[in-house]
N, CA, C and O atoms as a Tinker XYZ file with bonds, in Angstrom:
   264  protein
     1  N   -107.417000  137.774000 -282.148000    73     2
     2  CA  -108.298000  136.654000 -282.384000    64     1     3
     3  C   -107.566000  135.334000 -282.100000    63     2     4     5
     4  O   -108.102000  134.463000 -281.414000    81     3
     5  N   -106.365000  135.188000 -282.619000    73     3     6
     6  CA  -105.582000  133.967000 -282.414000    64     5     7
     7  C   -105.248000  133.802000 -280.930000    63     6     8     9
     8  O   -105.203000  132.684000 -280.418000    81     7
     9  N   -105.016000  134.913000 -280.252000    73     7    10
    10  CA  -104.687000  134.851000 -278.829000    64     9    11
    11  C   -105.913000  134.387000 -278.026000    63    10    12    13
    12  O   -105.768000  133.648000 -277.053000    81    11
    13  N   -107.109000  134.815000 -278.426000    73    11    14
    14  CA  -108.328000  134.387000 -277.740000    64    13    15
    15  C   -108.530000  132.874000 -277.891000    63    14    16    17
    16  O   -108.903000  132.191000 -276.937000    81    15
    17  N   -108.280000  132.359000 -279.105000    73    15    18
    18  CA  -108.418000  130.918000 -279.325000    64    17    19
    19  C   -107.429000  130.127000 -278.473000    63    18    20    21
    20  O   -107.760000  129.077000 -277.923000    81    19
    21  N   -106.205000  130.657000 -278.376000    73    19    22
    22  CA  -105.187000  129.977000 -277.585000    64    21    23
    23  C   -105.590000  129.966000 -276.113000    63    22    24    25
    24  O   -105.449000  128.951000 -275.430000    81    23
    25  N   -106.094000  131.103000 -275.631000    73    23    26
    26  CA  -106.534000  131.190000 -274.236000    64    25    27
    27  C   -107.695000  130.230000 -273.999000    63    26    28    29
    28  O   -107.739000  129.550000 -272.974000    81    27
    29  N   -108.625000  130.171000 -274.931000    73    27    30
    30  CA  -109.765000  129.263000 -274.811000    64    29    31
    31  C   -109.304000  127.809000 -274.771000    63    30    32    33
    32  O   -109.813000  127.022000 -273.974000    81    31
    33  N   -108.354000  127.451000 -275.614000    73    31    34
    34  CA  -107.822000  126.086000 -275.623000    64    33    35
    35  C   -107.140000  125.752000 -274.304000    63    34    36    37
    36  O   -107.268000  124.644000 -273.783000    81    35
    37  N   -106.406000  126.738000 -273.770000    73    35    38
    38  CA  -105.731000  126.514000 -272.502000    64    37    39
    39  C   -106.746000  126.296000 -271.379000    63    38    40    41
    40  O   -106.541000  125.444000 -270.514000    81    39
    41  N   -107.833000  127.059000 -271.389000    73    39    42
    42  CA  -108.874000  126.908000 -270.378000    64    41    43
    43  C   -109.546000  125.544000 -270.492000    63    42    44    45
    44  O   -109.812000  124.892000 -269.483000    81    43
    45  N   -109.817000  125.118000 -271.716000    73    43    46
    46  CA  -110.430000  123.813000 -271.918000    64    45    47
    47  C   -109.500000  122.697000 -271.453000    63    46    48    49
    48  O   -109.946000  121.735000 -270.827000    81    47
    49  N   -108.229000  122.821000 -271.752000    73    47    50
    50  CA  -107.249000  121.817000 -271.324000    64    49    51
    51  C   -107.171000  121.780000 -269.796000    63    50    52    53
    52  O   -107.075000  120.709000 -269.196000    81    51
    53  N   -107.214000  122.940000 -269.187000    73    51    54
    54  CA  -107.166000  123.021000 -267.735000    64    53    55
    55  C   -108.399000  122.354000 -267.112000    63    54    56    57
    56  O   -108.280000  121.628000 -266.125000    81    55
    57  N   -109.569000  122.599000 -267.685000    73    55    58
    58  CA  -110.802000  121.965000 -267.175000    64    57    59
    59  C   -110.746000  120.447000 -267.320000    63    58    60    61
    60  O   -111.135000  119.714000 -266.411000    81    59
    61  N   -110.258000  119.982000 -268.472000    73    59    62
    62  CA  -110.144000  118.532000 -268.679000    64    61    63
    63  C   -109.185000  117.921000 -267.653000    63    62    64    65
    64  O   -109.444000  116.847000 -267.111000    81    63
    65  N   -108.095000  118.606000 -267.399000    73    63    66
    66  CA  -107.106000  118.119000 -266.431000    64    65    67
    67  C   -107.715000  118.057000 -265.031000    63    66    68    69
    68  O   -107.497000  117.092000 -264.299000    81    67
    69  N   -108.475000  119.080000 -264.663000    73    67    70
    70  CA  -109.110000  119.091000 -263.345000    64    69    71
    71  C   -110.116000  117.957000 -263.210000    63    70    72    73
    72  O   -110.166000  117.294000 -262.174000    81    71
    73  N   -110.922000  117.727000 -264.253000    73    71    74
    74  CA  -111.899000  116.635000 -264.219000    64    73    75
    75  C   -111.205000  115.289000 -264.125000    63    74    76    77
    76  O   -111.648000  114.412000 -263.383000    81    75
    77  N   -110.126000  115.119000 -264.866000    73    75    78
    78  CA  -109.431000  113.839000 -264.839000    64    77    79
    79  C   -108.782000  113.618000 -263.465000    63    78    80    81
    80  O   -108.755000  112.490000 -262.973000    81    79
    81  N   -108.268000  114.664000 -262.856000    73    79    82
    82  CA  -107.680000  114.549000 -261.520000    64    81    83
    83  C   -108.767000  114.183000 -260.501000    63    82    84    85
    84  O   -108.542000  113.353000 -259.621000    81    83
    85  N   -109.923000  114.795000 -260.623000    73    83    86
    86  CA  -111.027000  114.483000 -259.715000    64    85    87
    87  C   -111.479000  113.032000 -259.906000    63    86    88    89
    88  O   -111.743000  112.331000 -258.929000    81    87
    89  N   -111.566000  112.590000 -261.138000    73    87    90
    90  CA  -111.928000  111.194000 -261.407000    64    89    91
    91  C   -110.915000  110.235000 -260.785000    63    90    92    93
    92  O   -111.293000  109.214000 -260.211000    81    91
    93  N   -109.638000  110.562000 -260.899000    73    91    94
    94  CA  -108.593000  109.713000 -260.298000    64    93    95
    95  C   -108.751000  109.647000 -258.785000    63    94    96    97
    96  O   -108.632000  108.574000 -258.192000    81    95
    97  N   -109.022000  110.802000 -258.151000    73    95    98
    98  CA  -109.198000  110.827000 -256.699000    64    97    99
    99  C   -110.397000  109.987000 -256.271000    63    98   100   101
   100  O   -110.324000  109.246000 -255.291000    81    99
   101  N   -111.501000  110.103000 -257.008000    73    99   102
   102  CA  -112.696000  109.327000 -256.667000    64   101   103
   103  C   -112.443000  107.829000 -256.809000    63   102   104   105
   104  O   -112.840000  107.050000 -255.943000    81   103
   105  N   -111.793000  107.426000 -257.883000    73   103   106
   106  CA  -111.480000  106.008000 -258.077000    64   105   107
   107  C   -110.543000  105.505000 -256.992000    63   106   108   109
   108  O   -110.704000  104.390000 -256.496000    81   107
   109  N   -109.572000  106.316000 -256.625000    73   107   110
   110  CA  -108.626000  105.933000 -255.588000    64   109   111
   111  C   -109.340000  105.783000 -254.243000    63   110   112   113
   112  O   -109.079000  104.834000 -253.503000    81   111
   113  N   -110.231000  106.706000 -253.931000    73   111   114
   114  CA  -110.976000  106.627000 -252.675000    64   113   115
   115  C   -111.845000  105.380000 -252.646000    63   114   116   117
   116  O   -111.960000  104.727000 -251.609000    81   115
   117  N   -112.452000  105.048000 -253.765000    73   115   118
   118  CA  -113.284000  103.846000 -253.847000    64   117   119
   119  C   -112.442000  102.590000 -253.623000    63   118   120   121
   120  O   -112.876000  101.675000 -252.923000    81   119
   121  N   -111.270000  102.537000 -254.197000    73   119   122
   122  CA  -110.384000  101.368000 -254.036000    64   121   123
   123  C   -109.863000  101.261000 -252.608000    63   122   124   125
   124  O   -109.634000  100.157000 -252.115000    81   123
   125  N   -109.676000  102.388000 -251.944000    73   123   126
   126  CA  -109.051000  102.390000 -250.626000    64   125   127
   127  C   -110.039000  102.289000 -249.467000    63   126   128   129
   128  O   -109.649000  102.449000 -248.311000    81   127
   129  N   -111.310000  102.027000 -249.761000    73   127   130
   130  CA  -112.271000  101.852000 -248.680000    64   129   131
   131  C   -111.847000  100.661000 -247.831000    63   130   132   133
   132  O   -111.326000   99.674000 -248.349000    81   131
   133  N   -112.066000  100.755000 -246.564000    73   131   134
   134  CA  -111.748000   99.627000 -245.700000    64   133   135
   135  C   -112.944000   99.322000 -244.803000    63   134   136   137
   136  O   -113.997000   99.948000 -244.927000    81   135
   137  N   -112.781000   98.378000 -243.919000    73   135   138
   138  CA  -113.894000   97.938000 -243.083000    64   137   139
   139  C   -114.427000   99.057000 -242.212000    63   138   140   141
   140  O   -115.623000   99.091000 -241.924000    81   139
   141  N   -113.567000   99.979000 -241.781000    73   139   142
   142  CA  -114.027000  101.078000 -240.927000    64   141   143
   143  C   -115.004000  101.981000 -241.672000    63   142   144   145
   144  O   -115.967000  102.473000 -241.083000    81   143
   145  N   -114.764000  102.202000 -242.955000    73   143   146
   146  CA  -115.699000  103.005000 -243.742000    64   145   147
   147  C   -117.058000  102.325000 -243.818000    63   146   148   149
   148  O   -118.094000  102.980000 -243.704000    81   147
   149  N   -117.052000  101.025000 -244.008000    73   147   150
   150  CA  -118.311000  100.296000 -244.102000    64   149   151
   151  C   -119.041000  100.283000 -242.767000    63   150   152   153
   152  O   -120.264000  100.416000 -242.729000    81   151
   153  N   -118.306000  100.126000 -241.673000    73   151   154
   154  CA  -118.922000  100.125000 -240.347000    64   153   155
   155  C   -119.522000  101.495000 -240.050000    63   154   156   157
   156  O   -120.642000  101.588000 -239.547000    81   155
   157  N   -118.796000  102.537000 -240.353000    73   155   158
   158  CA  -119.305000  103.881000 -240.109000    64   157   159
   159  C   -120.577000  104.127000 -240.913000    63   158   160   161
   160  O   -121.509000  104.768000 -240.427000    81   159
   161  N   -120.613000  103.626000 -242.125000    73   159   162
   162  CA  -121.806000  103.780000 -242.950000    64   161   163
   163  C   -122.983000  103.005000 -242.357000    63   162   164   165
   164  O   -124.127000  103.452000 -242.443000    81   163
   165  N   -122.711000  101.862000 -241.764000    73   163   166
   166  CA  -123.767000  101.035000 -241.184000    64   165   167
   167  C   -124.356000  101.669000 -239.938000    63   166   168   169
   168  O   -125.415000  101.238000 -239.483000    81   167
   169  N   -123.718000  102.660000 -239.379000    73   167   170
   170  CA  -124.207000  103.293000 -238.149000    64   169   171
   171  C   -125.170000  104.437000 -238.392000    63   170   172   173
   172  O   -125.564000  105.120000 -237.448000    81   171
   173  N   -125.549000  104.656000 -239.617000    73   171   174
   174  CA  -126.518000  105.725000 -239.868000    64   173   175
   175  C   -127.869000  105.313000 -239.299000    63   174   176   177
   176  O   -128.169000  104.123000 -239.204000    81   175
   177  N   -128.667000  106.276000 -238.927000    73   175   178
   178  CA  -129.921000  106.017000 -238.233000    64   177   179
   179  C   -130.902000  105.175000 -239.039000    63   178   180   181
   180  O   -131.691000  104.431000 -238.456000    81   179
   181  N   -130.872000  105.274000 -240.342000    73   179   182
   182  CA  -131.854000  104.553000 -241.144000    64   181   183
   183  C   -131.400000  103.153000 -241.557000    63   182   184   185
   184  O   -132.100000  102.481000 -242.315000    81   183
   185  N   -130.260000  102.709000 -241.081000    73   183   186
   186  CA  -129.753000  101.389000 -241.430000    64   185   187
   187  C   -130.298000  100.352000 -240.442000    63   186   188   189
   188  O   -130.114000  100.506000 -239.235000    81   187
   189  N   -130.964000   99.301000 -240.930000    73   187   190
   190  CA  -131.550000   98.311000 -240.011000    64   189   191
   191  C   -130.510000   97.550000 -239.191000    63   190   192   193
   192  O   -130.850000   96.970000 -238.159000    81   191
   193  N   -129.262000   97.540000 -239.625000    73   191   194
   194  CA  -128.231000   96.831000 -238.857000    64   193   195
   195  C   -127.903000   97.530000 -237.550000    63   194   196   197
   196  O   -127.211000   96.952000 -236.711000    81   195
   197  N   -128.378000   98.762000 -237.346000    73   195   198
   198  CA  -128.076000   99.485000 -236.122000    64   197   199
   199  C   -129.009000   99.101000 -234.987000    63   198   200   201
   200  O   -128.732000   99.424000 -233.832000    81   199
   201  N   -130.111000   98.417000 -235.289000    73   199   202
   202  CA  -131.068000   98.017000 -234.256000    64   201   203
   203  C   -130.571000   96.777000 -233.527000    63   202   204   205
   204  O   -129.843000   95.952000 -234.079000    81   203
   205  N   -130.984000   96.675000 -232.277000    73   203   206
   206  CA  -130.677000   95.474000 -231.514000    64   205   207
   207  C   -131.443000   94.300000 -232.111000    63   206   208   209
   208  O   -132.510000   94.495000 -232.693000    81   207
   209  N   -130.917000   93.085000 -231.977000    73   207   210
   210  CA  -131.645000   91.924000 -232.488000    64   209   211
   211  C   -133.011000   91.824000 -231.805000    63   210   212   213
   212  O   -133.162000   92.221000 -230.650000    81   211
   213  N   -133.995000   91.296000 -232.519000    73   211   214
   214  CA  -135.353000   91.173000 -231.980000    64   213   215
   215  C   -135.764000   89.712000 -231.931000    63   214   216   217
   216  O   -135.329000   88.904000 -232.752000    81   215
   217  N   -136.613000   89.379000 -230.951000    73   215   218
   218  CA  -137.143000   88.020000 -230.906000    64   217   219
   219  C   -138.381000   87.940000 -231.797000    63   218   220   221
   220  O   -138.721000   88.906000 -232.481000    81   219
   221  N   -139.050000   86.795000 -231.788000    73   219   222
   222  CA  -140.194000   86.578000 -232.662000    64   221   223
   223  C   -141.334000   87.560000 -232.388000    63   222   224   225
   224  O   -142.119000   87.867000 -233.286000    81   223
   225  N   -141.426000   88.050000 -231.156000    73   223   226
   226  CA  -142.499000   88.982000 -230.799000    64   225   227
   227  C   -142.096000   90.440000 -231.040000    63   226   228   229
   228  O   -142.904000   91.344000 -230.826000    81   227
   229  N   -140.877000   90.674000 -231.476000    73   227   230
   230  CA  -140.433000   92.026000 -231.782000    64   229   231
   231  C   -139.738000   92.748000 -230.649000    63   230   232   233
   232  O   -139.379000   93.918000 -230.786000    81   231
   233  N   -139.540000   92.062000 -229.521000    73   231   234
   234  CA  -138.841000   92.690000 -228.392000    64   233   235
   235  C   -137.332000   92.567000 -228.583000    63   234   236   237
   236  O   -136.859000   91.589000 -229.161000    81   235
   237  N   -136.569000   93.556000 -228.100000    73   235   238
   238  CA  -135.106000   93.438000 -228.190000    64   237   239
   239  C   -134.651000   92.150000 -227.494000    63   238   240   241
   240  O   -135.182000   91.781000 -226.446000    81   239
   241  N   -133.683000   91.488000 -228.074000    73   239   242
   242  CA  -133.238000   90.202000 -227.570000    64   241   243
   243  C   -131.728000   90.082000 -227.646000    63   242   244   245
   244  O   -131.089000   90.664000 -228.523000    81   243
   245  N   -131.164000   89.324000 -226.721000    73   243   246
   246  CA  -129.729000   89.040000 -226.777000    64   245   247
   247  C   -129.485000   87.578000 -227.081000    63   246   248   249
   248  O   -128.339000   87.130000 -227.055000    81   247
   249  N   -130.516000   86.834000 -227.363000    73   247   250
   250  CA  -130.362000   85.415000 -227.691000    64   249   251
   251  C   -131.486000   84.594000 -227.090000    63   250   252   253
   252  O   -132.489000   85.125000 -226.613000    81   251
   253  N   -131.290000   83.282000 -227.126000    73   251   254
   254  CA  -132.319000   82.374000 -226.604000    64   253   255
   255  C   -132.397000   82.443000 -225.103000    63   254   256   257
   256  O   -131.408000   82.709000 -224.419000    81   255
   257  N   -133.603000   82.195000 -224.595000    73   255   258
   258  CA  -133.776000   82.124000 -223.135000    64   257   259
   259  C   -133.364000   80.746000 -222.650000    63   258   260   261
   260  O   -133.470000   79.755000 -223.372000    81   259
   261  N   -132.890000   80.707000 -221.408000    73   259   262
   262  CA  -132.480000   79.434000 -220.825000    64   261   263
   263  C   -133.608000   78.798000 -220.093000    63   262   264
   264  O   -133.447000   77.713000 -219.534000    81   263
């Protein structure tokens, strides 16, 4: 009985350690984001920043006409 409790405590400690390690990795990844990560995210198909600029009539545009 005492051995089962000890094993259970060890398993719980191991799970807590794994969760804390995962939390540390996630926080570290969040802190280490750089501009390339943001640019890559902006290239998804549903992001409006991926479309070419449009003029007032909705046609693709590269700027003002001369």
